[in-house]
PDB file of N, CA, C, O and CB in Angstrom:
ATOM      1  N   MET A   1      26.395  -3.851   1.559  1.00  0.00           N
ATOM      2  CA  MET A   1      24.849  -2.814   0.915  1.00  0.00           C
ATOM      3  C   MET A   1      23.735  -3.747   0.606  1.00  0.00           C
ATOM      4  O   MET A   1      23.833  -4.897   0.177  1.00  0.00           O
ATOM      5  CB  MET A   1      25.110  -1.861  -0.798  1.00  0.00           C
ATOM      6  N   GLU A   2      22.772  -3.145   0.861  1.00  0.00           N
ATOM      7  CA  GLU A   2      21.375  -3.557   0.908  1.00  0.00           C
ATOM      8  C   GLU A   2      20.826  -2.819  -0.540  1.00  0.00           C
ATOM      9  O   GLU A   2      21.331  -1.794  -0.999  1.00  0.00           O
ATOM     10  CB  GLU A   2      20.550  -2.995   2.450  1.00  0.00           C
ATOM     11  N   GLU A   3      19.748  -3.519  -1.121  1.00  0.00           N
ATOM     12  CA  GLU A   3      18.740  -2.873  -2.223  1.00  0.00           C
ATOM     13  C   GLU A   3      17.901  -2.676  -1.815  1.00  0.00           C
ATOM     14  O   GLU A   3      17.647  -3.466  -0.906  1.00  0.00           O
ATOM     15  CB  GLU A   3      18.340  -3.391  -3.268  1.00  0.00           C
ATOM     16  N   THR A   4      17.139  -1.912  -1.985  1.00  0.00           N
ATOM     17  CA  THR A   4      15.274  -1.771  -1.748  1.00  0.00           C
ATOM     18  C   THR A   4      14.172  -1.233  -2.947  1.00  0.00           C
ATOM     19  O   THR A   4      14.417  -0.246  -3.640  1.00  0.00           O
ATOM     20  CB  THR A   4      14.983  -0.525  -0.471  1.00  0.00           C
ATOM     21  N   LEU A   5      13.651  -1.571  -3.001  1.00  0.00           N
ATOM     22  CA  LEU A   5      12.398  -1.047  -3.880  1.00  0.00           C
ATOM     23  C   LEU A   5      11.162  -0.076  -3.048  1.00  0.00           C
ATOM     24  O   LEU A   5      10.208  -0.348  -2.319  1.00  0.00           O
ATOM     25  CB  LEU A   5      11.603  -2.515  -4.497  1.00  0.00           C
ATOM     26  N   ILE A   6      11.628   0.903  -3.476  1.00  0.00           N
ATOM     27  CA  ILE A   6      10.429   1.824  -3.299  1.00  0.00           C
ATOM     28  C   ILE A   6       9.420   2.313  -3.998  1.00  0.00           C
ATOM     29  O   ILE A   6       9.720   2.989  -4.982  1.00  0.00           O
ATOM     30  CB  ILE A   6      10.720   2.676  -3.020  1.00  0.00           C
ATOM     31  N   LYS A   7       7.937   2.097  -3.672  1.00  0.00           N
ATOM     32  CA  LYS A   7       6.857   2.659  -4.204  1.00  0.00           C
ATOM     33  C   LYS A   7       6.458   4.064  -4.068  1.00  0.00           C
ATOM     34  O   LYS A   7       5.724   4.464  -3.165  1.00  0.00           O
ATOM     35  CB  LYS A   7       5.980   2.011  -3.825  1.00  0.00           C
ATOM     36  N   VAL A   8       7.197   5.153  -5.425  1.00  0.00           N
ATOM     37  CA  VAL A   8       6.418   6.686  -4.644  1.00  0.00           C
ATOM     38  C   VAL A   8       5.221   7.194  -5.519  1.00  0.00           C
ATOM     39  O   VAL A   8       5.167   7.233  -6.748  1.00  0.00           O
ATOM     40  CB  VAL A   8       7.635   8.224  -4.568  1.00  0.00           C
ATOM     41  N   GLY A   9       4.620   7.435  -4.941  1.00  0.00           N
ATOM     42  CA  GLY A   9       3.601   8.564  -5.450  1.00  0.00           C
ATOM     43  C   GLY A   9       3.676   9.951  -5.381  1.00  0.00           C
ATOM     44  O   GLY A   9       4.413  10.596  -4.635  1.00  0.00           O
ATOM     45  N   GLY A  10       2.779  10.433  -6.293  1.00  0.00           N
ATOM     46  CA  GLY A  10       2.842  11.725  -6.799  1.00  0.00           C
ATOM     47  C   GLY A  10       3.321  12.548  -7.501  1.00  0.00           C
ATOM     48  O   GLY A  10       2.982  13.719  -7.670  1.00  0.00           O
ATOM     49  N   MET A  11       4.469  11.729  -8.125  1.00  0.00           N
ATOM     50  CA  MET A  11       5.481  11.938  -9.447  1.00  0.00           C
ATOM     51  C   MET A  11       4.821  12.341 -10.770  1.00  0.00           C
ATOM     52  O   MET A  11       4.307  11.439 -11.430  1.00  0.00           O
ATOM     53  CB  MET A  11       6.262  10.551  -9.801  1.00  0.00           C
ATOM     54  N   SER A  12       4.783  13.504 -11.194  1.00  0.00           N
ATOM     55  CA  SER A  12       4.386  13.567 -12.306  1.00  0.00           C
ATOM     56  C   SER A  12       4.813  14.381 -13.561  1.00  0.00           C
ATOM     57  O   SER A  12       4.136  14.769 -14.513  1.00  0.00           O
ATOM     58  CB  SER A  12       3.449  13.730 -12.055  1.00  0.00           C
ATOM     59  N   CYS A  13       6.315  14.544 -13.245  1.00  0.00           N
ATOM     60  CA  CYS A  13       7.027  14.531 -14.397  1.00  0.00           C
ATOM     61  C   CYS A  13       8.770  14.624 -14.014  1.00  0.00           C
ATOM     62  O   CYS A  13       9.104  14.571 -12.830  1.00  0.00           O
ATOM     63  CB  CYS A  13       6.430  15.802 -15.310  1.00  0.00           C
ATOM     64  N   GLN A  14       9.431  14.713 -14.703  1.00  0.00           N
ATOM     65  CA  GLN A  14      11.022  14.598 -14.642  1.00  0.00           C
ATOM     66  C   GLN A  14      11.940  15.371 -13.632  1.00  0.00           C
ATOM     67  O   GLN A  14      13.063  15.091 -13.215  1.00  0.00           O
ATOM     68  CB  GLN A  14      11.524  15.017 -15.931  1.00  0.00           C
ATOM     69  N   GLY A  15      10.839  16.782 -13.284  1.00  0.00           N
ATOM     70  CA  GLY A  15      11.571  17.452 -12.468  1.00  0.00           C
ATOM     71  C   GLY A  15      11.366  16.908 -11.275  1.00  0.00           C
ATOM     72  O   GLY A  15      12.199  17.185 -10.413  1.00  0.00           O
ATOM     73  N   CYS A  16       9.897  15.745 -10.798  1.00  0.00           N
ATOM     74  CA  CYS A  16       9.959  15.280  -9.375  1.00  0.00           C
ATOM     75  C   CYS A  16      10.857  14.075  -9.171  1.00  0.00           C
ATOM     76  O   CYS A  16      11.108  13.541  -8.090  1.00  0.00           O
ATOM     77  CB  CYS A  16       8.564  14.931  -8.878  1.00  0.00           C
ATOM     78  N   VAL A  17      11.302  13.727 -10.365  1.00  0.00           N
ATOM     79  CA  VAL A  17      12.138  12.214 -10.407  1.00  0.00           C
ATOM     80  C   VAL A  17      13.448  12.766 -10.002  1.00  0.00           C
ATOM     81  O   VAL A  17      14.127  12.218  -9.133  1.00  0.00           O
ATOM     82  CB  VAL A  17      12.248  11.285 -12.074  1.00  0.00           C
ATOM     83  N   LYS A  18      13.847  13.934 -10.668  1.00  0.00           N
ATOM     84  CA  LYS A  18      15.048  14.264 -10.056  1.00  0.00           C
ATOM     85  C   LYS A  18      15.275  14.676  -8.477  1.00  0.00           C
ATOM     86  O   LYS A  18      16.109  14.219  -7.696  1.00  0.00           O
ATOM     87  CB  LYS A  18      15.451  15.254 -10.806  1.00  0.00           C
ATOM     88  N   ASN A  19      14.266  15.688  -8.252  1.00  0.00           N
ATOM     89  CA  ASN A  19      14.109  15.866  -6.550  1.00  0.00           C
ATOM     90  C   ASN A  19      14.317  14.730  -5.714  1.00  0.00           C
ATOM     91  O   ASN A  19      15.174  14.599  -4.840  1.00  0.00           O
ATOM     92  CB  ASN A  19      12.694  16.298  -6.117  1.00  0.00           C
ATOM     93  N   VAL A  20      13.263  13.757  -6.152  1.00  0.00           N
ATOM     94  CA  VAL A  20      13.239  12.112  -5.362  1.00  0.00           C
ATOM     95  C   VAL A  20      14.708  11.830  -5.346  1.00  0.00           C
ATOM     96  O   VAL A  20      15.253  11.515  -4.287  1.00  0.00           O
ATOM     97  CB  VAL A  20      12.315  10.654  -6.335  1.00  0.00           C
ATOM     98  N   SER A  21      15.301  11.914  -6.336  1.00  0.00           N
ATOM     99  CA  SER A  21      16.717  11.332  -7.004  1.00  0.00           C
ATOM    100  C   SER A  21      17.462  12.328  -5.769  1.00  0.00           C
ATOM    101  O   SER A  21      17.823  11.660  -4.799  1.00  0.00           O
ATOM    102  CB  SER A  21      17.150  11.772  -9.126  1.00  0.00           C
ATOM    103  N   GLY A  22      17.677  13.471  -5.689  1.00  0.00           N
ATOM    104  CA  GLY A  22      18.618  14.131  -4.766  1.00  0.00           C
ATOM    105  C   GLY A  22      18.462  14.162  -3.885  1.00  0.00           C
ATOM    106  O   GLY A  22      19.475  14.308  -3.201  1.00  0.00           O
ATOM    107  N   VAL A  23      17.124  14.058  -3.139  1.00  0.00           N
ATOM    108  CA  VAL A  23      16.791  13.792  -1.858  1.00  0.00           C
ATOM    109  C   VAL A  23      17.786  12.473  -1.544  1.00  0.00           C
ATOM    110  O   VAL A  23      18.744  12.569  -0.777  1.00  0.00           O
ATOM    111  CB  VAL A  23      15.126  13.549  -1.711  1.00  0.00           C
ATOM    112  N   LEU A  24      17.484  11.408  -2.140  1.00  0.00           N
ATOM    113  CA  LEU A  24      17.955  10.476  -1.533  1.00  0.00           C
ATOM    114  C   LEU A  24      19.344  10.126  -1.361  1.00  0.00           C
ATOM    115  O   LEU A  24      19.898   9.551  -0.423  1.00  0.00           O
ATOM    116  CB  LEU A  24      17.443   9.693  -1.941  1.00  0.00           C
ATOM    117  N   GLY A  25      20.023  10.801  -2.967  1.00  0.00           N
ATOM    118  CA  GLY A  25      21.041  10.739  -3.092  1.00  0.00           C
ATOM    119  C   GLY A  25      22.009  11.357  -2.181  1.00  0.00           C
ATOM    120  O   GLY A  25      23.197  11.038  -2.137  1.00  0.00           O
ATOM    121  N   ALA A  26      21.433  12.283  -1.430  1.00  0.00           N
ATOM    122  CA  ALA A  26      22.218  13.055  -0.490  1.00  0.00           C
ATOM    123  C   ALA A  26      22.243  12.523   0.819  1.00  0.00           C
ATOM    124  O   ALA A  26      23.154  12.651   1.636  1.00  0.00           O
ATOM    125  CB  ALA A  26      21.771  14.367  -0.409  1.00  0.00           C
ATOM    126  N   LEU A  27      21.102  11.875   0.967  1.00  0.00           N
ATOM    127  CA  LEU A  27      21.402  10.987   2.319  1.00  0.00           C
ATOM    128  C   LEU A  27      22.754  10.196   2.870  1.00  0.00           C
ATOM    129  O   LEU A  27      23.151   9.432   1.990  1.00  0.00           O
ATOM    130  CB  LEU A  27      20.503   9.940   2.229  1.00  0.00           C
ATOM    131  N   PRO A  28      23.365  10.162   3.749  1.00  0.00           N
ATOM    132  CA  PRO A  28      24.569   9.503   4.346  1.00  0.00           C
ATOM    133  C   PRO A  28      23.953   7.862   4.276  1.00  0.00           C
ATOM    134  O   PRO A  28      22.939   7.433   4.827  1.00  0.00           O
ATOM    135  CB  PRO A  28      24.989  10.181   6.111  1.00  0.00           C
ATOM    136  N   GLY A  29      25.045   7.037   3.304  1.00  0.00           N
ATOM    137  CA  GLY A  29      24.501   5.581   3.350  1.00  0.00           C
ATOM    138  C   GLY A  29      24.022   5.261   2.032  1.00  0.00           C
ATOM    139  O   GLY A  29      23.782   4.077   1.794  1.00  0.00           O
ATOM    140  N   VAL A  30      23.908   5.818   1.454  1.00  0.00           N
ATOM    141  CA  VAL A  30      23.107   5.615  -0.092  1.00  0.00           C
ATOM    142  C   VAL A  30      24.130   6.021  -0.756  1.00  0.00           C
ATOM    143  O   VAL A  30      24.679   7.120  -0.830  1.00  0.00           O
ATOM    144  CB  VAL A  30      21.655   6.511  -0.542  1.00  0.00           C
ATOM    145  N   ALA A  31      24.476   4.290  -1.584  1.00  0.00           N
ATOM    146  CA  ALA A  31      24.951   4.564  -2.949  1.00  0.00           C
ATOM    147  C   ALA A  31      24.586   5.125  -4.556  1.00  0.00           C
ATOM    148  O   ALA A  31      25.104   5.733  -5.493  1.00  0.00           O
ATOM    149  CB  ALA A  31      25.228   3.681  -3.068  1.00  0.00           C
ATOM    150  N   SER A  32      23.402   4.505  -4.177  1.00  0.00           N
ATOM    151  CA  SER A  32      22.775   4.867  -5.682  1.00  0.00           C
ATOM    152  C   SER A  32      21.576   4.828  -5.719  1.00  0.00           C
ATOM    153  O   SER A  32      20.907   3.797  -5.648  1.00  0.00           O
ATOM    154  CB  SER A  32      23.109   4.057  -6.784  1.00  0.00           C
ATOM    155  N   ALA A  33      20.963   6.477  -5.889  1.00  0.00           N
ATOM    156  CA  ALA A  33      19.157   5.723  -5.948  1.00  0.00           C
ATOM    157  C   ALA A  33      19.082   6.079  -7.378  1.00  0.00           C
ATOM    158  O   ALA A  33      19.593   7.089  -7.863  1.00  0.00           O
ATOM    159  CB  ALA A  33      17.531   6.604  -4.800  1.00  0.00           C
ATOM    160  N   GLU A  34      18.132   4.814  -8.290  1.00  0.00           N
ATOM    161  CA  GLU A  34      18.033   5.137  -9.439  1.00  0.00           C
ATOM    162  C   GLU A  34      15.923   5.042  -9.446  1.00  0.00           C
ATOM    163  O   GLU A  34      15.293   4.072  -9.023  1.00  0.00           O
ATOM    164  CB  GLU A  34      19.184   3.958 -10.492  1.00  0.00           C
ATOM    165  N   VAL A  35      15.235   6.441 -10.094  1.00  0.00           N
ATOM    166  CA  VAL A  35      14.124   6.914  -9.745  1.00  0.00           C
ATOM    167  C   VAL A  35      13.201   6.750 -11.128  1.00  0.00           C
ATOM    168  O   VAL A  35      13.567   7.307 -12.163  1.00  0.00           O
ATOM    169  CB  VAL A  35      14.340   8.354  -9.159  1.00  0.00           C
ATOM    170  N   SER A  36      12.043   5.993 -11.081  1.00  0.00           N
ATOM    171  CA  SER A  36      11.400   5.717 -12.822  1.00  0.00           C
ATOM    172  C   SER A  36      10.329   6.302 -12.482  1.00  0.00           C
ATOM    173  O   SER A  36       9.546   6.015 -11.577  1.00  0.00           O
ATOM    174  CB  SER A  36      11.076   4.031 -13.604  1.00  0.00           C
ATOM    175  N   LEU A  37      10.301   7.323 -13.398  1.00  0.00           N
ATOM    176  CA  LEU A  37       8.556   7.865 -13.567  1.00  0.00           C
ATOM    177  C   LEU A  37       8.025   7.420 -13.951  1.00  0.00           C
ATOM    178  O   LEU A  37       7.027   8.011 -13.538  1.00  0.00           O
ATOM    179  CB  LEU A  37       8.017   8.751 -14.076  1.00  0.00           C
ATOM    180  N   ALA A  38       7.570   6.527 -14.686  1.00  0.00           N
ATOM    181  CA  ALA A  38       6.429   5.163 -15.659  1.00  0.00           C
ATOM    182  C   ALA A  38       6.765   4.166 -14.827  1.00  0.00           C
ATOM    183  O   ALA A  38       6.227   3.206 -15.378  1.00  0.00           O
ATOM    184  CB  ALA A  38       6.824   4.565 -17.592  1.00  0.00           C
ATOM    185  N   ALA A  39       7.558   3.552 -13.396  1.00  0.00           N
ATOM    186  CA  ALA A  39       7.056   2.696 -12.472  1.00  0.00           C
ATOM    187  C   ALA A  39       6.445   3.520 -11.510  1.00  0.00           C
ATOM    188  O   ALA A  39       5.533   3.133 -10.779  1.00  0.00           O
ATOM    189  CB  ALA A  39       8.024   1.812 -11.921  1.00  0.00           C
ATOM    190  N   GLY A  40       6.914   4.608 -11.498  1.00  0.00           N
ATOM    191  CA  GLY A  40       6.528   5.100  -9.390  1.00  0.00           C
ATOM    192  C   GLY A  40       7.370   4.082  -8.240  1.00  0.00           C
ATOM    193  O   GLY A  40       6.884   3.523  -7.257  1.00  0.00           O
ATOM    194  N   GLU A  41       8.618   4.058  -8.670  1.00  0.00           N
ATOM    195  CA  GLU A  41       9.302   3.722  -7.807  1.00  0.00           C
ATOM    196  C   GLU A  41      10.549   3.902  -8.145  1.00  0.00           C
ATOM    197  O   GLU A  41      11.013   4.031  -9.279  1.00  0.00           O
ATOM    198  CB  GLU A  41       9.039   2.672  -7.450  1.00  0.00           C
ATOM    199  N   ALA A  42      11.184   3.909  -6.943  1.00  0.00           N
ATOM    200  CA  ALA A  42      12.871   4.175  -6.245  1.00  0.00           C
ATOM    201  C   ALA A  42      13.915   3.033  -6.060  1.00  0.00           C
ATOM    202  O   ALA A  42      13.896   2.505  -4.948  1.00  0.00           O
ATOM    203  CB  ALA A  42      12.772   4.700  -4.663  1.00  0.00           C
ATOM    204  N   LYS A  43      14.826   2.559  -6.964  1.00  0.00           N
ATOM    205  CA  LYS A  43      15.373   1.202  -6.482  1.00  0.00           C
ATOM    206  C   LYS A  43      16.483   1.922  -6.247  1.00  0.00           C
ATOM    207  O   LYS A  43      17.000   2.724  -7.025  1.00  0.00           O
ATOM    208  CB  LYS A  43      15.471  -0.195  -7.442  1.00  0.00           C
ATOM    209  N   VAL A  44      17.019   1.491  -4.648  1.00  0.00           N
ATOM    210  CA  VAL A  44      17.840   2.590  -4.008  1.00  0.00           C
ATOM    211  C   VAL A  44      18.984   1.751  -3.455  1.00  0.00           C
ATOM    212  O   VAL A  44      18.412   0.762  -2.998  1.00  0.00           O
ATOM    213  CB  VAL A  44      17.020   3.505  -2.810  1.00  0.00           C
ATOM    214  N   ALA A  45      20.323   1.607  -3.245  1.00  0.00           N
ATOM    215  CA  ALA A  45      21.077   1.061  -2.475  1.00  0.00           C
ATOM    216  C   ALA A  45      21.771   1.623  -1.807  1.00  0.00           C
ATOM    217  O   ALA A  45      22.461   2.598  -2.105  1.00  0.00           O
ATOM    218  CB  ALA A  45      21.594   0.430  -2.867  1.00  0.00           C
ATOM    219  N   TYR A  46      21.650   0.870  -0.406  1.00  0.00           N
ATOM    220  CA  TYR A  46      22.409   1.299   0.517  1.00  0.00           C
ATOM    221  C   TYR A  46      22.986   0.854   1.319  1.00  0.00           C
ATOM    222  O   TYR A  46      23.122  -0.356   1.138  1.00  0.00           O
ATOM    223  CB  TYR A  46      22.089   1.827   0.947  1.00  0.00           C
ATOM    224  N   ASP A  47      23.677   1.396   2.638  1.00  0.00           N
ATOM    225  CA  ASP A  47      24.217   0.920   3.824  1.00  0.00           C
ATOM    226  C   ASP A  47      23.229   0.799   5.278  1.00  0.00           C
ATOM    227  O   ASP A  47      23.161   1.586   6.222  1.00  0.00           O
ATOM    228  CB  ASP A  47      25.376   1.855   4.024  1.00  0.00           C
ATOM    229  N   PRO A  48      22.488  -0.547   5.039  1.00  0.00           N
ATOM    230  CA  PRO A  48      21.763  -0.708   6.613  1.00  0.00           C
ATOM    231  C   PRO A  48      22.623  -0.492   7.609  1.00  0.00           C
ATOM    232  O   PRO A  48      22.002  -0.283   8.651  1.00  0.00           O
ATOM    233  CB  PRO A  48      21.178  -2.126   6.978  1.00  0.00           C
ATOM    234  N   GLN A  49      24.091  -0.439   7.783  1.00  0.00           N
ATOM    235  CA  GLN A  49      24.389  -0.043   9.385  1.00  0.00           C
ATOM    236  C   GLN A  49      24.331   1.604   9.476  1.00  0.00           C
ATOM    237  O   GLN A  49      24.466   2.103  10.593  1.00  0.00           O
ATOM    238  CB  GLN A  49      26.107  -0.637   9.945  1.00  0.00           C
ATOM    239  N   VAL A  50      24.116   2.540   8.234  1.00  0.00           N
ATOM    240  CA  VAL A  50      24.118   3.778   8.259  1.00  0.00           C
ATOM    241  C   VAL A  50      22.638   4.306   8.334  1.00  0.00           C
ATOM    242  O   VAL A  50      22.324   5.178   9.143  1.00  0.00           O
ATOM    243  CB  VAL A  50      24.874   4.217   7.164  1.00  0.00           C
ATOM    244  N   LEU A  51      21.776   3.761   7.490  1.00  0.00           N
ATOM    245  CA  LEU A  51      20.663   4.360   7.225  1.00  0.00           C
ATOM    246  C   LEU A  51      19.752   3.012   7.254  1.00  0.00           C
ATOM    247  O   LEU A  51      20.106   1.900   6.863  1.00  0.00           O
ATOM    248  CB  LEU A  51      20.723   5.270   5.866  1.00  0.00           C
ATOM    249  N   SER A  52      18.147   3.475   7.965  1.00  0.00           N
ATOM    250  CA  SER A  52      17.382   2.666   7.607  1.00  0.00           C
ATOM    251  C   SER A  52      16.597   2.473   6.824  1.00  0.00           C
ATOM    252  O   SER A  52      16.557   3.564   6.254  1.00  0.00           O
ATOM    253  CB  SER A  52      17.044   2.496   8.111  1.00  0.00           C
ATOM    254  N   ARG A  53      15.330   1.347   5.956  1.00  0.00           N
ATOM    255  CA  ARG A  53      14.834   1.937   5.345  1.00  0.00           C
ATOM    256  C   ARG A  53      13.696   2.990   5.313  1.00  0.00           C
ATOM    257  O   ARG A  53      13.142   3.485   4.332  1.00  0.00           O
ATOM    258  CB  ARG A  53      14.802   1.306   4.929  1.00  0.00           C
ATOM    259  N   ALA A  54      13.473   3.223   6.740  1.00  0.00           N
ATOM    260  CA  ALA A  54      12.290   3.790   7.377  1.00  0.00           C
ATOM    261  C   ALA A  54      12.742   5.289   7.430  1.00  0.00           C
ATOM    262  O   ALA A  54      11.887   6.175   7.425  1.00  0.00           O
ATOM    263  CB  ALA A  54      11.913   3.097   8.892  1.00  0.00           C
ATOM    264  N   ALA A  55      14.154   5.598   7.485  1.00  0.00           N
ATOM    265  CA  ALA A  55      14.616   6.651   7.366  1.00  0.00           C
ATOM    266  C   ALA A  55      14.202   7.568   5.724  1.00  0.00           C
ATOM    267  O   ALA A  55      13.804   8.728   5.617  1.00  0.00           O
ATOM    268  CB  ALA A  55      16.046   6.283   7.686  1.00  0.00           C
ATOM    269  N   LEU A  56      14.519   6.375   4.415  1.00  0.00           N
ATOM    270  CA  LEU A  56      14.457   6.853   3.378  1.00  0.00           C
ATOM    271  C   LEU A  56      13.222   6.994   2.988  1.00  0.00           C
ATOM    272  O   LEU A  56      13.033   7.816   2.091  1.00  0.00           O
ATOM    273  CB  LEU A  56      15.112   6.316   2.660  1.00  0.00           C
ATOM    274  N   LEU A  57      12.003   6.221   3.559  1.00  0.00           N
ATOM    275  CA  LEU A  57      10.649   6.561   2.870  1.00  0.00           C
ATOM    276  C   LEU A  57      10.484   8.014   3.874  1.00  0.00           C
ATOM    277  O   LEU A  57      10.116   9.088   3.399  1.00  0.00           O
ATOM    278  CB  LEU A  57       9.187   5.109   3.049  1.00  0.00           C
ATOM    279  N   GLY A  58      10.742   7.864   4.962  1.00  0.00           N
ATOM    280  CA  GLY A  58      10.985   9.587   5.532  1.00  0.00           C
ATOM    281  C   GLY A  58      11.370  10.704   4.462  1.00  0.00           C
ATOM    282  O   GLY A  58      10.617  11.579   4.034  1.00  0.00           O
ATOM    283  N   ALA A  59      12.425  10.533   4.193  1.00  0.00           N
ATOM    284  CA  ALA A  59      13.133  11.388   3.684  1.00  0.00           C
ATOM    285  C   ALA A  59      12.630  11.488   2.274  1.00  0.00           C
ATOM    286  O   ALA A  59      12.968  12.521   1.696  1.00  0.00           O
ATOM    287  CB  ALA A  59      14.479  11.089   3.867  1.00  0.00           C
ATOM    288  N   ILE A  60      11.727  10.443   1.438  1.00  0.00           N
ATOM    289  CA  ILE A  60      10.900  10.948   0.259  1.00  0.00           C
ATOM    290  C   ILE A  60       9.472  11.711   0.907  1.00  0.00           C
ATOM    291  O   ILE A  60       8.954  12.692   0.372  1.00  0.00           O
ATOM    292  CB  ILE A  60      10.488   9.529  -0.815  1.00  0.00           C
ATOM    293  N   GLU A  61       8.947  11.044   2.183  1.00  0.00           N
ATOM    294  CA  GLU A  61       7.862  11.833   2.634  1.00  0.00           C
ATOM    295  C   GLU A  61       8.308  13.242   2.895  1.00  0.00           C
ATOM    296  O   GLU A  61       7.418  14.068   2.688  1.00  0.00           O
ATOM    297  CB  GLU A  61       7.255  11.238   3.846  1.00  0.00           C
ATOM    298  N   ASP A  62       9.111  13.582   3.175  1.00  0.00           N
ATOM    299  CA  ASP A  62       9.492  15.314   3.893  1.00  0.00           C
ATOM    300  C   ASP A  62       9.977  15.983   2.636  1.00  0.00           C
ATOM    301  O   ASP A  62      10.511  17.090   2.708  1.00  0.00           O
ATOM    302  CB  ASP A  62      10.996  15.454   5.322  1.00  0.00           C
ATOM    303  N   ALA A  63       9.757  15.135   1.063  1.00  0.00           N
ATOM    304  CA  ALA A  63      10.197  15.878   0.152  1.00  0.00           C
ATOM    305  C   ALA A  63       8.658  16.257  -0.595  1.00  0.00           C
ATOM    306  O   ALA A  63       8.506  16.773  -1.703  1.00  0.00           O
ATOM    307  CB  ALA A  63      11.402  15.086  -0.726  1.00  0.00           C
ATOM    308  N   GLY A  64       7.761  15.902   0.215  1.00  0.00           N
ATOM    309  CA  GLY A  64       6.127  15.851  -0.265  1.00  0.00           C
ATOM    310  C   GLY A  64       5.850  14.880  -1.740  1.00  0.00           C
ATOM    311  O   GLY A  64       5.375  15.313  -2.790  1.00  0.00           O
ATOM    312  N   PHE A  65       6.251  13.616  -1.492  1.00  0.00           N
ATOM    313  CA  PHE A  65       5.630  12.623  -2.125  1.00  0.00           C
ATOM    314  C   PHE A  65       5.162  11.546  -1.037  1.00  0.00           C
ATOM    315  O   PHE A  65       5.366  11.518   0.177  1.00  0.00           O
ATOM    316  CB  PHE A  65       6.557  12.076  -3.192  1.00  0.00           C
ATOM    317  N   ASP A  66       4.514  10.725  -1.821  1.00  0.00           N
ATOM    318  CA  ASP A  66       4.340   9.423  -0.884  1.00  0.00           C
ATOM    319  C   ASP A  66       5.328   7.828  -1.056  1.00  0.00           C
ATOM    320  O   ASP A  66       5.534   7.156  -2.067  1.00  0.00           O
ATOM    321  CB  ASP A  66       2.704   9.024  -1.170  1.00  0.00           C
ATOM    322  N   ALA A  67       5.732   7.642   0.207  1.00  0.00           N
ATOM    323  CA  ALA A  67       6.267   6.371  -0.161  1.00  0.00           C
ATOM    324  C   ALA A  67       5.887   5.194   0.764  1.00  0.00           C
ATOM    325  O   ALA A  67       5.355   5.283   1.871  1.00  0.00           O
ATOM    326  CB  ALA A  67       7.714   6.493  -0.222  1.00  0.00           C
ATOM    327  N   GLU A  68       6.226   4.166   0.162  1.00  0.00           N
ATOM    328  CA  GLU A  68       5.594   2.599   0.617  1.00  0.00           C
ATOM    329  C   GLU A  68       6.592   1.673   0.362  1.00  0.00           C
ATOM    330  O   GLU A  68       6.403   0.480   0.598  1.00  0.00           O
ATOM    331  CB  GLU A  68       4.216   2.039  -0.239  1.00  0.00           C
TER     332      GLU A  68
END
């Protein structure tokens, strides 16, 4: 497992946090996703053999948020 920290823009409420958490948690290879509204970031533990960091960013962006 690897951990990565992703800056997430566009979150304004706990509903956004739940949305981003759900999107990340549904991806194959994601072990955990902790999303913080205050920090504007997501800490994700994932299996790089199954999923790339770029795929994580893409999933967040597809959900309507900015990711870097």
